[in-house]
C-alpha positions in Angstrom: -5.4 17.7 9.1 -6.7 14.4 10.3 -4.9 12.1 7.8 -1.4 13.6 8.5 -0.7 11.4 11.4 -1.8 8.2 9.5 0.3 9.2 6.5 3.4 9.5 8.6 2.8 6.4 10.8 1.7 4.1 8.0 2.9 5.6 4.7 6.4 7.1 5.3 8.1 4.6 3.0 5.6 5.3 0.2 6.0 9.1 0.7 9.8 8.6 0.6 9.6 6.7 -2.7 10.9 3.5 -1.1 7.7 1.5 -1.5 4.9 1.2 -4.1 2.0 1.7 -1.7 0.7 1.6 1.8 -2.5 0.7 3.5 -4.2 1.8 6.7 -7.6 1.8 8.4 -9.3 4.4 10.5 -12.6 5.1 12.0 -14.0 8.2 10.3 -17.3 9.4 8.9 -17.4 8.7 5.2 -18.1 12.3 4.3 -15.2 13.6 6.3 -12.9 11.0 4.7 -14.0 11.9 1.2 -13.2 15.6 1.9 -9.8 14.7 3.3 -9.0 12.4 0.4 -9.9 15.1 -2.1 -7.6 17.6 -0.3 -4.7 15.2 -0.1 -5.0 14.0 -3.7 -4.9 17.6 -4.9 -1.8 18.2 -2.8 0.1 15.0 -3.6 -0.8 14.1 -7.2 2.0 16.4 -8.5 4.4 14.3 -6.6 3.1 11.0 -8.1 0.9 9.9 -5.2 -2.8 9.3 -4.9 -5.0 8.2 -2.0 -8.2 6.2 -2.3 -10.8 4.5 -0.2 -10.7 0.8 -1.0 -13.5 -0.3 1.2 -15.3 0.1 4.5 -15.1 -2.9 6.8 -16.9 -3.1 10.1 -17.2 0.7 10.3 -13.6 1.3 9.5 -12.3 2.8 6.3 -9.4 1.1 4.4 -7.3 3.8 2.7 -4.8 3.0 0.0 -1.9 5.4 -0.7 0.0 4.6 -3.9 2.7 5.8 -6.3 1.0 5.2 -9.7 4.3 4.8 -11.6 5.5 2.1 -9.2 2.2 0.2 -9.4 2.2 0.4 -13.2 5.7 -1.1 -13.2 4.8 -3.8 -10.7 1.6 -4.8 -12.5 3.4 -4.8 -15.8 5.7 -7.7 -14.8 4.6 -10.8 -16.8 4.7 -13.1 -13.8 2.6 -10.6 -11.7 0.0 -10.2 -14.5 -0.2 -14.0 -14.8 -0.6 -14.4 -11.1 -3.4 -11.8 -10.9 -5.2 -13.3 -13.8 -5.9 -16.3 -11.6 -8.0 -13.9 -9.4 -10.0 -12.4 -12.3 -7.7 -9.4 -13.1 -7.9 -8.9 -16.9 -4.9 -6.7 -17.6 -2.2 -4.4 -16.2 -4.1 -1.1 -16.4 -3.8 0.4 -12.9 -7.4 1.8 -12.8 -8.9 -1.5 -13.9 -6.8 -3.5 -11.5 -7.7 -1.3 -8.5 -11.4 -1.4 -9.5 -11.2 -5.2 -9.5 -9.4 -5.2 -6.1 -12.1 -3.0 -4.7 -14.7 -5.5 -6.0 -12.9 -8.3 -4.4 -12.7 -6.5 -1.1 -16.5 -5.9 -1.3 -17.2 -9.6 -1.8 -16.2 -10.3 1.8 -16.1 -14.1 1.3 -12.4 -14.0 2.0 -9.8 -11.3 2.1 -8.0 -10.9 -1.3 -4.4 -11.6 -0.2 -3.2 -10.7 -3.7 -3.3 -7.2 -2.3 0.3 -7.8 -1.3 1.2 -7.2 -5.0 -0.6 -3.8 -4.8 1.6 -2.9 -1.8 4.8 -3.8 -3.6 5.6 -7.0 -1.7 7.7 -9.6 -3.6 5.5 -11.9 -5.7 7.1 -15.0 -4.2 6.2 -13.8 -0.7 2.6 -13.1 -1.7 2.3 -16.5 -3.4 4.0 -18.1 -0.3 1.5 -16.5 2.0 -1.5 -17.6 0.0 -0.2 -21.2 -0.4 0.7 -21.5 3.2 -2.3 -19.8 4.7 0.0 -17.3 6.3 2.0 -20.0 8.2 5.5 -21.4 7.8 7.2 -18.1 6.9 10.9 -17.6 7.3 10.5 -14.3 9.0 8.0 -11.4 9.2 8.0 -7.7 9.3 5.7 -5.5 7.3 4.9 -8.7 5.4 5.6 -12.4 5.9 8.6 -13.7 4.0 8.7 -17.0 2.2 11.6 -16.4 -0.3 14.6 -14.1 0.1 14.9 -13.7 3.9 18.1 -11.7 3.8 16.9 -9.2 1.3 13.6 -8.8 3.1 15.3 -8.2 6.5 17.4 -5.5 4.8 14.3 -3.9 3.3 12.5 -4.1 6.7 15.3 -2.2 8.3 15.2 0.5 5.6 11.5 0.9 6.0 11.7 1.1 9.8 14.5 3.7 9.6 12.4 5.7 7.2 9.4 5.7 9.5 11.6 6.8 12.4 13.2 9.6 10.5 9.9 10.8 9.0 8.2 10.8 12.3 10.9 12.8 13.9 11.0 15.3 11.1 7.2 15.7 11.1 7.2 16.2 14.9 9.8 18.9 14.3 7.5 20.7 12.0 8.1 19.4 8.5 5.0 19.1 6.4 3.8 16.0 4.5 4.4 18.0 1.3 8.1 18.6 2.3 8.6 15.0 3.2 7.1 13.6 0.1 9.6 12.8 -2.6 8.6 13.5 -6.2 8.5 10.5 -8.5 
């Protein structure tokens, strides 16, 4: 199936239950993507995952893969809820928050960098990125780090190791279903 390669390359830590969510873009006809998302959602929802099309930008589809339970916990943190309220988010309901994120992506006036919260990045790093315009970070990997560099480097190594292991296992014939950890 078309999305398998993308799920392994970009979402292994989310499949492994190490990360709240992942994001990737691909060039695919909207009808074909809708069909693929429907199939994968039917397969993975019992393991606590869902996939959704966030937006289409310049002919590319931006796909979000998420563990609902993790996102609910992340959005439920008071400091996260307060931060998101500055961008028009009105609560911690996952569906409402994702709907607002999709609206913000459609605006196209500027990219909504609060998306880092929806990917499970530390709030301090999301705020640091926004305040610094993406500059002056301590280090970078899957995200730019402005706060706890040591902890982030440890997490980057875990995520990279997960990608390597999942890629190898997938190439050896393991299915996405077998590699997805139930929440």
